[in-house]
Kinemage of the C-alpha trace (Angstrom):
@kinemage 1
@onewidth
@group {chain A} dominant
@subgroup {mainchain}
@vectorlist {calphas} color= white
{ca unk a 1} P -40.905 70.118 109.603
{ca unk a 2} L -43.104 72.012 107.256
{ca unk a 3} L -43.181 75.186 109.395
{ca unk a 4} L -39.563 75.770 108.639
{ca unk a 5} L -40.137 75.395 104.823
{ca unk a 6} L -43.061 77.740 105.100
{ca unk a 7} L -41.052 80.314 106.922
{ca unk a 8} L -38.352 80.089 104.296
{ca unk a 9} L -40.881 80.714 101.522
{ca unk a 10} L -42.357 83.649 103.460
{ca unk a 11} L -38.944 85.218 103.700
{ca unk a 12} L -38.535 84.838 99.896
{ca unk a 13} L -41.980 86.276 99.381
{ca unk a 14} L -41.092 89.212 101.625
{ca unk a 15} L -37.937 89.898 99.527
{ca unk a 16} L -39.936 89.798 96.391
{ca unk a 17} L -42.500 92.299 97.858
{ca unk a 18} L -39.589 94.530 98.655
{ca unk a 19} L -38.213 94.157 95.147
{ca unk a 20} L -41.699 94.988 93.801
{ca unk a 21} L -41.803 98.153 95.948
{ca unk a 22} L -38.328 99.013 94.655
{ca unk a 23} L -39.311 98.628 90.920
{ca unk a 24} L -42.407 100.677 91.477
{ca unk a 25} L -40.410 103.450 92.959
{ca unk a 26} L -38.048 103.165 90.101
{ca unk a 27} L -41.018 103.469 87.757
{ca unk a 28} L -42.314 106.490 89.610
{ca unk a 29} L -38.890 108.237 89.449
{ca unk a 30} L -38.879 107.771 85.752
{ca unk a 31} L -42.484 109.078 85.370
{ca unk a 32} L -41.900 112.206 87.552
{ca unk a 33} L -38.651 112.927 85.662
{ca unk a 34} L -40.394 112.698 82.367
{ca unk a 35} L -38.303 109.898 81.095
{ca unk a 36} L -41.140 108.096 79.416
{ca unk a 37} L -38.644 106.469 77.094
{ca unk a 38} L -37.571 103.984 79.771
{ca unk a 39} L -41.104 103.312 81.225
{ca unk a 40} L -41.491 100.136 79.169
{ca unk a 41} L -38.377 98.584 80.684
{ca unk a 42} L -39.426 99.460 84.140
{ca unk a 43} L -42.920 98.119 83.618
{ca unk a 44} L -41.496 94.795 82.279
{ca unk a 45} L -39.358 94.497 85.406
{ca unk a 46} L -42.381 95.043 87.526
{ca unk a 47} L -44.218 92.292 85.606
{ca unk a 48} L -41.299 89.902 86.038
{ca unk a 49} L -41.398 90.397 89.856
{ca unk a 50} L -45.180 89.844 89.867
{ca unk a 51} L -44.626 86.562 87.878
{ca unk a 52} L -42.083 85.439 90.442
{ca unk a 53} L -44.493 86.391 93.302
{ca unk a 54} L -47.218 84.212 91.793
{ca unk a 55} L -44.911 81.249 91.593
{ca unk a 56} L -43.837 81.802 95.103
{ca unk a 57} L -47.489 82.163 96.181
{ca unk a 58} L -48.163 78.703 94.727
{ca unk a 59} L -45.496 77.201 96.641
{ca unk a 60} L -46.670 78.947 99.869
{ca unk a 61} L -50.142 77.404 99.389
{ca unk a 62} L -48.594 73.855 99.218
{ca unk a 63} L -46.520 74.604 102.396
{ca unk a 64} L -49.421 76.115 104.158
{ca unk a 65} L -51.405 72.994 103.551
{ca unk a 66} L -48.669 70.792 105.074
{ca unk a 67} L -48.397 73.034 108.183
{ca unk a 68} L -52.123 73.117 108.437
{ca unk a 69} L -52.244 69.347 108.415
{ca unk a 70} L -49.547 69.108 111.067
{ca unk a 71} L -51.253 71.764 113.382
{ca unk a 72} L -54.869 70.577 112.936
{ca unk a 73} L -56.043 73.590 110.895
{ca unk a 74} L -58.017 73.535 107.683
{ca unk a 75} L -55.907 72.665 104.687
{ca unk a 76} L -56.947 75.930 102.887
{ca unk a 77} L -56.260 77.998 106.023
{ca unk a 78} L -54.867 81.514 105.702
{ca unk a 79} L -51.682 82.659 107.417
{ca unk a 80} L -53.617 84.389 110.047
{ca unk a 81} L -55.730 81.170 110.650
{ca unk a 82} L -52.608 79.099 110.829
{ca unk a 83} L -51.209 81.482 113.376
{ca unk a 84} L -54.340 80.790 115.567
{ca unk a 85} L -53.523 76.949 115.342
{ca unk a 86} L -49.789 77.366 116.114
{ca unk a 87} L -48.522 75.070 118.930
{ca unk a 88} L -46.782 76.515 121.891
{ca unk a 89} L -43.372 77.857 120.907
{ca unk a 90} L -41.875 80.396 118.553
{ca unk a 91} L -43.771 79.627 115.412
{ca unk a 92} L -46.745 81.810 116.266
{ca unk a 93} L -44.516 84.767 116.792
{ca unk a 94} L -42.479 84.035 113.726
{ca unk a 95} L -45.459 83.784 111.472
{ca unk a 96} L -47.242 86.826 113.129
{ca unk a 97} L -44.156 88.898 112.195
{ca unk a 98} L -44.075 87.589 108.520
{ca unk a 99} L -47.813 88.579 108.379
{ca unk a 100} L -47.172 91.987 109.757
{ca unk a 101} L -44.366 92.927 107.527
{ca unk a 102} L -46.034 91.473 104.332
{ca unk a 103} L -49.216 93.408 105.175
{ca unk a 104} L -47.202 96.601 105.558
{ca unk a 105} L -45.341 95.940 102.232
{ca unk a 106} L -48.551 95.308 100.428
{ca unk a 107} L -50.092 98.573 101.696
{ca unk a 108} L -46.996 100.482 100.431
{ca unk a 109} L -47.152 98.775 97.143
{ca unk a 110} L -50.864 99.555 96.689
{ca unk a 111} L -50.232 103.266 97.450
{ca unk a 112} L -47.314 103.444 95.087
{ca unk a 113} L -49.233 101.624 92.396
{ca unk a 114} L -52.080 104.057 92.670
{ca unk a 115} L -49.713 107.130 92.452
{ca unk a 116} L -47.939 105.611 89.449
{ca unk a 117} L -51.432 105.044 87.822
{ca unk a 118} L -52.201 108.791 88.418
{ca unk a 119} L -48.834 109.799 86.820
{ca unk a 120} L -49.498 107.575 83.736
{ca unk a 121} L -53.038 108.980 83.250
{ca unk a 122} L -51.693 112.496 83.459
{ca unk a 123} L -48.871 111.774 80.955
{ca unk a 124} L -51.394 110.131 78.680
{ca unk a 125} L -53.846 112.980 78.896
{ca unk a 126} L -50.990 115.500 78.157
{ca unk a 127} L -50.054 113.518 75.080
{ca unk a 128} L -53.538 113.391 73.788
{ca unk a 129} L -53.956 117.095 74.248
{ca unk a 130} L -50.730 117.846 72.413
{ca unk a 131} L -51.735 115.547 69.555
{ca unk a 132} L -55.117 117.138 69.438
{ca unk a 133} L -53.555 120.631 69.412
{ca unk a 134} L -51.614 119.804 66.308
{ca unk a 135} L -54.986 119.920 64.333
{ca unk a 136} L -53.800 116.842 62.336
{ca unk a 137} L -56.350 114.316 61.108
{ca unk a 138} L -55.490 110.941 62.327
{ca unk a 139} L -55.835 109.485 58.808
{ca unk a 140} L -58.743 108.442 56.567
{ca unk a 141} L -58.496 105.882 53.811
{ca unk a 142} L -59.568 106.377 50.268
{ca unk a 143} L -61.393 103.738 48.256
{ca unk a 144} L -58.046 102.697 46.802
{ca unk a 145} L -56.609 102.002 50.186
{ca unk a 146} L -54.298 105.045 50.262
{ca unk a 147} L -54.412 107.538 53.243
{ca unk a 148} L -56.038 110.838 52.395
{ca unk a 149} L -54.019 112.903 54.828
{ca unk a 150} L -50.807 114.850 54.178
{ca unk a 151} L -47.891 112.946 55.718
{ca unk a 152} L -45.511 115.937 55.649
{ca unk a 153} L -43.270 116.404 58.622
{ca unk a 154} L -44.503 118.344 61.666
{ca unk a 155} L -42.461 120.298 64.238
{ca unk a 156} L -43.455 119.708 67.877
{ca unk a 157} L -42.588 122.113 70.633
{ca unk a 158} L -41.044 119.771 73.229
{ca unk a 159} L -40.940 122.607 75.850
{ca unk a 160} L -44.573 123.077 76.700
């Protein structure tokens, strides 16, 4: 029965959404702690979970089409539309619960993503202001291809 396979895929997708939420929280902890050294690793892990979600989403589309065919729904039906075509029995409630939880997780992910974006923008702005405060030219090349600025070492106050 295709409904069982679809439910299994939806469980997997829910687990991946929870993993994404965890990875975004991890990224936020690094940002708020000022541990920018590790942000690239946290970002890579977020991207890996997103890739796995995309793959799972493709599998879900295939299973939704199979269930839609069984239940007389359009083959490109959304989960919400599929619930409307569910036969009498537990499947309507099972898919409704999947939809409810996945919607909640998606909202939490969006909020966390927006907060992390604000932290990243603030960090970038602070870095730009620090560099601008050094009064160092970013470098201009001469007609011979050499840089025209002095490359001597600079001291940076890390306790701003």
